C-alpha positions as CSV (number, residue, x, y, z in Angstrom):
1,M,45.7,-4.7,17.2
2,G,43.1,-6.8,18.3
3,S,41.0,-3.2,19.3
4,T,41.8,-1.8,15.8
5,R,40.1,-5.3,14.1
6,T,36.8,-4.6,16.0
7,W,36.6,-1.2,15.3
8,V,36.7,-2.2,11.5
9,L,34.4,-4.8,11.9
10,A,31.9,-2.6,13.7
11,A,32.4,0.3,11.1
12,A,31.7,-2.5,8.4
13,A,28.6,-3.4,10.1
14,A,27.6,0.2,10.5
15,A,28.1,0.7,6.7
16,A,25.9,-2.5,5.7
17,I,23.3,-1.5,7.7
18,G,23.1,1.6,6.5
19,C,23.5,0.8,3.1
20,S,20.2,-1.4,3.6
21,S,18.0,1.5,4.0
22,S,14.3,1.0,2.5
23,S,13.1,2.8,-0.6
24,S,10.8,5.5,-0.1
25,P,6.7,5.1,-0.6
26,S,6.4,7.0,-3.7
27,D,9.4,4.9,-5.7
28,G,7.8,2.0,-6.2
29,G,10.3,0.2,-4.3
30,N,9.5,-2.9,-1.9
31,G,10.6,-1.1,0.8
32,G,8.6,1.0,3.8
33,G,8.8,1.9,6.9
34,G,5.8,0.2,8.3
35,A,4.2,-3.4,9.1
36,G,3.7,-4.1,5.7
37,G,6.5,-4.0,3.3
38,G,4.6,-5.2,0.3
39,P,5.0,-3.1,-2.8
40,V,3.5,0.0,-3.3
41,G,0.3,0.7,-4.5
42,S,-0.8,-2.8,-3.6
43,I,-3.8,-2.8,-1.2
44,T,-5.5,-5.7,0.5
45,V,-9.6,-5.9,0.6
46,G,-10.4,-8.1,3.7
47,N,-13.4,-8.8,5.4
48,I,-14.3,-5.0,6.7
49,F,-10.9,-3.3,6.2
50,F,-8.7,-2.1,3.8
51,E,-5.1,-2.8,4.4
52,S,-1.8,-1.7,2.6
53,A,0.4,-4.0,1.5
54,H,3.1,-1.3,1.7
55,N,3.4,0.3,5.4
56,G,0.6,-1.9,6.8
57,T,-2.1,0.9,7.2
58,R,-5.8,-0.2,7.5
59,N,-9.1,1.2,7.7
60,P,-7.7,3.8,6.2
61,A,-5.8,2.2,4.1
62,Q,-2.9,4.4,2.8
63,D,-0.8,4.9,0.2
64,T,1.3,7.1,-1.9
65,V,2.4,6.4,-5.4
66,S,3.4,7.8,-8.4
67,V,1.8,9.7,-11.1
68,G,1.5,7.0,-13.8
69,Q,1.1,4.1,-11.0
70,V,-1.0,1.1,-11.4
71,V,-2.6,0.3,-7.9
72,T,-4.0,-2.7,-7.6
73,W,-7.0,-4.2,-4.8
74,T,-7.0,-7.3,-4.1
75,W,-9.9,-9.8,-2.7
76,T,-8.0,-11.8,0.3
77,N,-9.5,-14.2,2.3
78,T,-13.0,-12.5,1.7
79,G,-14.7,-15.8,1.1
80,S,-18.3,-14.7,0.0
81,T,-18.6,-11.3,1.4
82,P,-19.2,-8.9,-1.1
83,H,-16.7,-5.7,-1.6
84,S,-16.0,-2.9,-3.8
85,V,-13.7,-0.2,-4.6
86,R,-15.7,3.3,-4.7
87,S,-14.2,6.6,-5.2
88,Q,-15.2,9.1,-3.2
89,G,-15.4,12.7,-3.4
90,S,-12.7,14.9,-6.0
91,P,-10.6,14.4,-7.6
92,G,-12.1,10.7,-8.0
93,F,-11.3,7.5,-10.7
94,T,-13.5,4.7,-11.8
95,S,-14.6,2.4,-9.4
96,S,-15.0,-0.8,-9.2
97,G,-17.9,-3.4,-9.4
98,T,-19.6,-5.3,-6.1
99,E,-17.3,-8.4,-6.3
100,T,-17.2,-11.5,-4.6
101,G,-14.2,-14.3,-3.9
102,N,-10.4,-14.7,-3.0
103,G,-7.8,-13.6,-5.4
104,T,-10.6,-10.7,-7.4
105,T,-8.2,-7.5,-8.1
106,Y,-9.5,-4.3,-9.7
107,T,-6.6,-2.3,-10.9
108,F,-6.0,1.6,-11.6
109,T,-3.9,3.8,-13.1
110,F,-3.7,7.5,-11.5
111,T,-2.8,9.7,-13.9
112,A,-3.1,12.7,-12.3
113,P,-1.7,14.2,-8.5
114,G,-4.4,14.3,-6.1
115,T,-5.5,12.4,-3.0
116,Y,-7.9,10.6,-3.7
117,Q,-10.2,8.8,-1.2
118,Y,-12.3,5.7,-1.4
119,D,-14.4,3.1,0.8
120,C,-16.7,0.3,-0.1
121,A,-19.8,0.2,-1.4
122,V,-20.9,-2.6,0.7
123,H,-19.5,-1.3,4.1
124,G,-19.5,2.6,3.5
125,S,-16.9,4.2,6.6
126,A,-16.2,0.6,8.1
127,M,-14.1,0.2,5.2
128,T,-12.2,3.3,3.9
129,G,-9.0,3.9,2.2
130,T,-6.8,7.1,0.8
131,I,-4.1,6.8,-2.2
132,V,-1.9,10.2,-2.6
133,V,-0.7,10.5,-6.0
134,Q,2.5,12.4,-6.5
């Protein structure tokens, strides 16, 4: 009887772990397989880096979003150092202005599938990112 109860408890624990799987990167959920685990489409603008809040990738920050999803870049711990989000290549998107200040945000809604490259107009190749729109 004791070994049956142990087996049942082990099976229940395994089922609970299986039910807590992460959301896929393109569904807008808060799950994720990387260091970030934040919302899909949230990018941190730091001092000389972009970082995906969702999966923790940094320089290049990489995120995958669904068509029609808003992506938000947030200046975090940047103080008075200027940064921007500048679209590179084709397909392109509307770039931000050069901004300073913690908490500054720039948002863009991606309405067409594609792989979008961006950098910081101030720091160039030292700060890069990619948004894959599916």
